[in-house]
N, C-alpha and C positions, 0 to 999 in steps of 0.2 A: 971813462962815462962818456965823453962827448963821442967818441967813434962809435960806442953801441948806439946810441942815440941815433946819431946820423945813418947808420946801417938801417934801422928800424922806421925811419922817415923816409929813406929812398925807396926801400921796399914798397912802401906805400906809393910814394910818387909814380913808381914803375906799374903798378897794376891800375887798372881803369874800368870804368863803367859798371862798378859792382853796386847792386843796391843797398842803399844805406838801413842799417841796422836801426832799431828802435834803442832809446836808453838802456843801458845793461852794465853789468859789473863782469870783469874778467879776472881771475887770479891766476897767479904763477905759481905754481907748485913747487919750483926750485928756489925762488927767492921768499915764499911767503908773503909776497904782496898782492895787492888788488887795486885795481883802477876803475873807477866809474866813469863812462862815457856817455856823452849826449848823443843824439843823432847829428848829422851833417847838415850844415844851415850854409846854401850859396848866399852870398855875400855881394851886394850890388858894389863892385868896385869902380875907383876911378879909370882904371885900364884892366884889360885882362879879366879873368874868372878867378874869383877867389872863395874858396871853401874852407870853413872852420869847424872844429869839433871840440866843445867843452869837455874837461876831465877833471877829476878829483882823484888824488892818489891816496892810498893808505898811509902813506907818509907825509901827508898834510900838504901836498902840492898842489896848488890850484893854476888852471890856466886855460890856454885853447890852443890846439894845434892847427897849423895853416897849409893850405896847398895852394899855391897862386900859379896860376897857368896862363900863360901870355905868348905871343909871337918871339919876344926876344926876353932874355934872361936879365933882370934888373939888380942882381946880387943883394937880395934884402939881409940886411945886417944889424937893422935896429927896428923898434917898435915904441910909438910916442903916442900918449893921449892929452891933449890939453896942457902941452907944455912939460909934462912928465914923461921920462924916460922908463920902459919897462925892460926888464930882463928878456932877451930874445935867443931862444937857442937855435942855431941855424943847422938844418937837417942835411942840406944838400939839394943839389938840383941835377935834373935830367932833361936833356933834348934830344927827342927821338930824330934818327937819321933820314926823316921822311918830308916832303913837301906838304906846308900847311899844318903840320904838327905843331902842337904847343910845347914850350920849353916849360918845364915844372920846377918850382922851387918849394921845398918843404920845410917848416920849421915850428917853433912853439914860443907863444908869449908867456910868461908866468907873472900870475897876479897874487897879491896877498889874500886871505880867506876874507877880509873886509871889503877888499875891492870886489871880489868874486859875488858876495853878497850883494853888494850895491849894484853890480852889473845884472843881476838876477831881478832886479825891481825897474833898474832905469835903462838898461842896455849898455854897450859899450862902443864908443866911437875910437876910431885909431886911425893911425898911419905907419904903414911899414915903409921903411927909408931904405934905399939900396944906393949901391954906386952908380947907377945908370938910370933911376928913376924912384917913384914913390906910387904907393898904393893906397888909397884911404877907403874906408869903409865903417859901416855901423853893424853891430851884431845885436840881434833883438834879445829883450829880457829873457825869452822862454829857451834860449840856446843855455843858459846858464841855471835857469830854475829847475829845467827837467833834471839835471846832474845833481842839484842839491836835494831834489825829492830821493835819490838814491843813497844820500850820504848815511843813514840810519843802518840801511843794509850794508853798506859798505864798511862801516865800523864794525858790524857784527861779523862780517866775512874775514877782515883781518882779524880780528880776536879769536876766531874760532880756527884760523890757519897757522896758530903758534905764537901769537902775541904780536910785537911790532917787527916791522921788518928791519933789516940790518940798516944803520946808519949810513953805509956807503953805497947803498944800493943806486943802481942807474934809474933815473926818470926814464920810462918808456911812454912816448907821446901818443903812438897811434899803432894799431893793430895790421900785420901784413895781409889779413885775408880781405881787408875793404878799404877802397880808396875812391875819392872823386877830386877833381873833377874828371868826368870821362869822355 
């Protein structure tokens, strides 16, 4: 599961400079699962460049994917908000072999349904911590509310795709055809 997620997130990190899509739903005909994705949001980070994308899966997974670009890899492995540690899924990192290129680290922060709903009203302040540094940011409420606006359609899509997705399905955080930062 972690390996497939890592591969999906690394593919996102390898692609660059693709225009952001509006909030939408994607379905996987093979697994019968669907994901509602928000648009990309550039977050003012304490260092480097951070892009997030909120999501909800048909398996009731809530959270946001992260793509962090900086001159140096910081090895992100934890997510925190006001003293609470959140589940962080590390997707991998890529540093292109050129001068002036950014190292990109991809991952996802998993929220509970109530935390996601709260973030849709209040926004979400956080810190991503790594071995060689930290990055802090604040996500605006609309990043989450635009995805909640797709939830009824997501539920209808997953119902028409044959019911509930398998319990052991891998959570896929990002799509390989889009990515930022570019």
